[in-house]
C-alpha positions as CSV (number, residue, x, y, z in Angstrom):
1,M,32.2,15.0,26.7
2,R,29.6,15.8,29.4
3,R,26.3,14.1,29.6
4,R,24.6,16.8,28.8
5,E,26.8,18.0,26.0
6,L,26.2,14.4,24.3
7,L,22.4,14.9,24.8
8,V,22.5,17.9,22.9
9,A,24.5,16.6,20.3
10,L,22.6,13.7,19.7
11,A,19.2,15.8,19.5
12,S,20.9,17.7,17.1
13,L,21.9,15.0,14.7
14,S,18.3,13.6,15.2
15,A,16.8,16.6,13.6
16,I,18.9,16.2,10.4
17,P,16.5,14.3,7.8
18,W,17.9,10.5,7.7
19,L,21.1,10.9,9.9
20,G,21.2,8.5,12.6
21,R,17.6,6.8,12.2
22,S,15.9,5.1,10.0
23,A,14.0,7.5,7.9
24,G,11.4,5.4,6.6
25,S,9.8,4.4,9.8
26,S,10.2,7.6,11.4
27,L,9.0,10.1,8.8
28,P,5.7,11.0,9.3
29,W,3.2,9.8,6.6
30,P,0.0,10.8,5.3
31,A,-3.2,8.9,5.8
32,P,-3.6,6.7,2.3
33,L,-6.2,8.1,0.0
34,R,-9.8,6.6,-0.1
35,P,-12.8,6.9,-1.7
36,G,-14.1,10.9,-1.5
37,S,-10.1,11.9,-0.9
38,R,-10.0,15.4,-2.6
39,I,-7.1,16.4,-4.7
40,A,-5.5,20.0,-5.3
41,A,-4.0,20.6,-8.9
42,V,-1.5,23.5,-8.7
43,S,1.1,24.4,-11.2
44,P,4.2,26.0,-9.2
45,G,6.2,26.5,-12.6
46,T,5.2,26.7,-16.2
47,W,1.8,26.7,-17.3
48,W,-0.6,23.6,-18.2
49,E,-0.4,23.1,-21.9
50,E,-3.8,22.3,-22.5
51,P,-5.7,23.0,-19.4
52,Q,-9.0,22.2,-20.3
53,R,-8.3,18.8,-21.7
54,E,-5.7,18.0,-19.3
55,E,-8.1,18.8,-16.4
56,A,-10.7,16.4,-17.9
57,R,-8.4,13.5,-18.3
58,L,-7.3,14.1,-14.6
59,R,-10.9,14.6,-13.4
60,A,-11.4,11.4,-14.9
61,R,-9.0,9.4,-13.6
62,L,-9.5,10.3,-10.1
63,A,-13.2,9.8,-10.6
64,S,-12.0,6.1,-11.1
65,Q,-10.4,6.0,-7.8
66,G,-13.4,8.1,-6.3
67,W,-11.0,10.9,-5.8
68,R,-12.2,14.8,-6.2
69,L,-10.5,17.3,-8.0
70,Q,-10.3,21.0,-6.5
71,G,-8.4,24.0,-7.7
72,A,-7.9,23.1,-11.3
73,E,-9.5,26.9,-12.3
74,E,-6.3,28.4,-10.4
75,A,-3.7,26.0,-12.1
76,A,-4.9,26.7,-15.6
77,G,-3.6,30.6,-15.7
78,R,-0.8,31.5,-18.0
79,W,1.6,34.6,-17.6
80,R,5.2,35.0,-19.4
81,W,6.7,31.5,-18.9
82,F,4.6,30.7,-15.8
83,S,1.4,29.9,-14.7
84,A,1.0,33.1,-12.6
85,P,3.6,35.5,-11.0
86,D,5.5,34.4,-8.3
87,A,3.0,35.7,-5.5
88,Q,-0.1,34.1,-7.0
89,R,1.7,30.7,-7.6
90,R,2.7,30.7,-3.9
91,R,-0.5,31.5,-2.3
92,H,-2.3,28.6,-4.4
93,L,0.5,26.1,-3.4
94,E,0.3,27.5,0.2
95,W,-3.5,27.0,0.2
96,A,-3.4,23.5,-1.5
97,L,-1.0,22.1,1.3
98,G,-2.4,24.0,4.2
99,A,-6.3,23.7,3.4
100,A,-7.8,21.1,5.7
101,E,-9.9,20.0,3.0
102,I,-7.3,18.8,0.7
103,D,-5.7,15.3,1.2
104,A,-3.2,15.5,-1.9
105,V,-1.7,18.1,-4.1
106,F,-0.8,17.2,-7.3
107,C,2.1,19.5,-9.5
108,V,0.3,19.2,-12.8
109,A,2.9,21.1,-14.8
110,G,6.7,21.5,-14.9
111,G,9.0,23.8,-16.9
112,W,10.6,26.1,-14.4
113,G,9.4,28.1,-11.3
114,S,9.2,25.7,-8.2
115,A,12.4,26.9,-7.0
116,R,11.5,30.6,-7.3
117,L,8.7,29.9,-4.6
118,L,11.1,28.4,-2.2
119,E,13.3,31.4,-2.5
120,R,10.5,33.7,-1.8
121,G,10.7,32.2,1.7
122,W,7.8,29.2,1.4
123,R,7.3,26.6,3.8
124,P,6.3,23.3,4.2
125,P,3.3,22.9,6.7
126,P,3.8,21.1,9.8
127,Q,1.5,18.1,9.0
128,P,2.3,15.9,6.3
129,R,0.1,15.0,2.8
130,W,0.7,13.7,-0.3
131,L,2.8,16.0,-2.5
132,V,2.9,14.3,-6.2
133,G,5.1,15.6,-9.0
134,F,8.5,15.7,-11.0
135,S,10.6,17.4,-13.0
136,D,10.6,21.0,-12.2
137,A,8.7,20.2,-8.8
138,S,11.3,18.1,-7.8
139,A,12.4,21.3,-6.0
140,L,9.2,20.9,-3.7
141,L,9.5,17.4,-3.0
142,L,13.4,17.7,-2.1
143,A,12.7,20.7,0.0
144,W,9.9,18.5,1.5
145,S,11.9,15.8,2.5
146,A,14.4,18.2,3.9
147,A,11.5,19.1,6.4
148,G,11.5,15.6,7.7
149,L,8.2,15.5,6.0
150,G,6.7,12.2,4.4
151,G,4.2,11.8,1.4
152,A,6.6,13.4,-1.5
153,V,6.0,11.4,-4.5
154,H,8.3,11.3,-8.0
155,A,5.7,10.8,-10.3
156,S,3.6,12.4,-13.2
157,P,0.2,13.4,-12.0
158,M,-0.7,12.9,-15.6
159,A,0.4,9.4,-16.2
160,E,-1.6,6.8,-17.8
161,G,-1.8,3.5,-17.8
162,P,0.9,1.0,-15.6
163,A,2.2,4.2,-14.2
164,W,-1.0,5.6,-13.2
165,E,-2.0,2.5,-11.5
166,R,1.1,2.4,-9.4
167,L,0.9,6.1,-8.5
168,A,-3.0,5.4,-7.5
169,D,-2.0,2.3,-5.5
170,L,1.1,4.2,-3.8
171,L,-1.3,6.6,-2.7
172,R,-4.3,4.1,-1.3
173,G,-1.3,2.1,0.8
174,V,-1.0,-0.7,-1.7
175,P,2.3,-2.5,-2.3
176,V,3.7,-1.6,-5.7
177,A,6.0,-4.3,-7.6
178,P,10.2,-3.7,-7.6
179,L,11.1,-1.7,-10.6
180,Q,13.3,-3.5,-13.2
181,G,16.7,-2.0,-14.3
182,E,20.2,-3.3,-15.3
183,G,22.7,-3.9,-12.7
184,W,25.6,-2.1,-13.3
185,A,27.4,-2.7,-9.9
186,G,26.9,-5.6,-7.5
187,G,25.7,-5.8,-4.1
188,T,22.9,-5.0,-2.4
189,T,21.9,-2.2,-0.3
190,S,18.9,-0.3,1.7
191,G,18.1,3.0,2.7
192,P,15.8,5.9,2.5
193,L,14.9,6.8,-1.3
194,V,15.9,10.2,-2.7
195,V,14.4,10.7,-6.0
196,T,15.1,14.0,-8.4
197,N,15.8,15.2,-11.4
198,L,19.8,15.9,-11.8
199,T,19.5,19.6,-12.8
200,V,16.9,20.6,-10.6
201,A,18.8,19.2,-7.2
202,T,22.0,20.7,-8.7
203,H,20.6,24.4,-8.4
204,L,19.8,23.2,-4.8
205,I,23.1,22.5,-3.6
206,G,24.5,24.6,-1.0
207,T,20.5,25.4,0.2
208,R,18.8,24.0,2.9
209,W,16.3,22.6,0.3
210,L,18.4,19.7,-0.2
211,P,18.0,16.7,2.0
212,S,21.0,14.7,3.2
213,L,22.1,12.0,1.4
214,R,24.0,10.2,3.9
215,G,23.1,6.4,3.6
216,A,20.4,6.9,1.1
217,V,19.6,5.3,-2.5
218,L,19.6,8.2,-4.6
219,V,17.8,7.7,-7.9
220,L,18.8,10.3,-10.7
221,E,16.9,11.2,-14.0
222,D,17.2,14.2,-16.7
223,T,16.0,15.4,-20.0
224,G,17.5,17.7,-22.6
225,E,20.9,17.4,-21.2
226,A,23.8,16.6,-23.7
227,P,26.4,13.8,-22.3
228,Y,28.9,16.4,-21.5
229,R,26.4,18.4,-19.8
230,I,25.7,15.2,-17.5
231,D,29.4,15.2,-17.2
232,R,29.5,18.7,-15.8
233,L,26.6,18.1,-13.6
234,L,27.8,14.5,-12.0
235,T,31.2,16.2,-11.4
236,H,29.8,18.9,-9.3
237,W,28.1,16.1,-7.1
238,R,31.4,14.5,-6.9
239,S,33.3,17.8,-6.2
240,A,30.8,18.7,-3.7
241,G,31.0,15.4,-1.7
242,L,27.4,14.3,-2.4
243,L,28.0,11.1,-3.8
244,S,30.7,9.7,-1.4
245,G,28.1,8.9,1.4
246,L,25.1,6.9,-0.8
247,A,24.1,3.7,0.3
248,G,23.3,3.0,-3.5
249,L,22.6,4.8,-6.5
250,G,19.9,4.3,-9.2
251,L,19.8,5.8,-12.5
252,G,16.4,6.7,-14.5
253,R,15.9,7.8,-17.6
254,F,18.6,10.5,-19.4
255,S,16.8,11.5,-22.6
256,W,18.1,14.2,-25.3
257,T,18.4,15.0,-28.7
258,P,22.0,14.3,-30.2
259,D,21.8,17.7,-32.1
260,D,25.2,19.5,-30.0
261,V,27.6,16.3,-29.9
262,L,30.7,16.0,-32.0
263,P,31.4,12.5,-33.6
264,G,33.8,10.8,-31.3
265,D,32.2,12.4,-28.4
266,L,31.4,10.1,-24.9
267,S,27.9,8.9,-25.1
268,M,25.5,9.1,-22.1
269,H,25.9,5.7,-21.3
270,E,29.6,6.1,-21.1
271,V,29.7,9.4,-19.5
272,L,27.3,7.5,-16.9
273,R,29.5,4.8,-16.3
274,E,32.8,6.6,-16.2
275,R,31.1,9.0,-13.4
276,V,29.5,6.5,-11.0
277,L,31.1,2.9,-11.4
278,D,34.1,4.2,-9.0
279,L,31.8,4.7,-6.0
280,G,32.2,1.5,-4.4
281,I,28.5,1.3,-4.1
282,P,25.8,-0.7,-5.6
283,V,24.4,1.0,-9.2
284,V,21.4,0.1,-11.2
285,A,20.9,1.9,-14.2
286,D,17.9,2.2,-16.7
287,L,15.1,2.3,-14.1
288,P,11.9,3.4,-16.0
289,V,11.8,6.4,-14.1
290,G,11.8,10.2,-15.0
291,H,10.9,11.9,-18.5
292,G,9.2,9.6,-20.9
293,R,7.0,6.6,-20.8
294,P,6.4,4.8,-18.3
295,N,7.3,7.1,-15.3
296,M,7.2,4.8,-12.5
297,A,6.4,6.3,-9.0
298,L,8.7,6.5,-6.2
299,P,8.5,7.7,-2.9
300,L,10.8,10.2,-1.0
301,G,11.8,9.2,2.2
302,R,10.6,5.5,2.3
303,L,12.9,2.7,2.9
304,A,14.0,0.8,-0.5
305,R,16.5,-1.8,-1.4
306,L,18.5,-1.8,-4.5
307,D,20.0,-4.7,-6.0
308,G,22.8,-3.9,-8.2
309,G,22.9,-7.7,-9.1
310,R,19.6,-8.3,-10.3
311,G,19.0,-4.7,-11.1
312,L,16.3,-4.4,-8.5
313,L,14.8,-1.4,-6.6
314,E,12.1,-2.4,-4.2
315,L,10.2,-0.6,-1.6
316,L,10.7,-2.3,1.7
């Protein structure tokens, strides 16, 4: 290969998120929040269930950090099963992500609808800022990371207690404690974090919104999906080759109600073990991440160490 061709090839590799470089150190990250920072509330999917009460709670928690809430009125709408029509939700999200006066964006509602904004041509802004959400908003977090931006945090902006304290610490640049789970497959590994809802991420396979998983520590969670559906989703990921290049795998909460499973069917625990323990990588299950409490915050793109022997996930 000629020198010029080699340089072009290396440049193309470096443009792929997390491929050929240390993502945790190379991703541009927003500045830590400080007293006076302004937080925009957005509802990119379904409506905020109790907007007045939830806004008051969120405003009080932000005030305890010296932060100010903006844009909550626009986030409090309701239209069909969305907070507003696609074009309106997209405008509000683009305002929140692009306004110079906004330091962080909180996706305060879940449901469904964030991926519709991606499908309509939404683009992340050129400068990173904090983007916090989970569940349906996982689509935005993944697209954010795929664009090579730091600042996406998998967490509930409406969290309370230890989960809120951890999120606030991350946004303020304060070190946080490792998360304790159950070690399923031993060994220690490290790599950039990718944290997501399994169902949401599955529906981004084949799009430009799913970041590279090569060398990543992937953390998955889900809710409301019976074991056989989780089996189907993970089989899709295996067949697509998405689990073959991972550095390590973490499993958060997989909550569901056993109303459509017959006696003798595989349990959730059995499905997860059968689908992931032959990957030959460290695996930690039962991490306090995802739907339910506590939902401990994890930043996408940050370097993390996964210890499959001790069942620990820690940021580096």
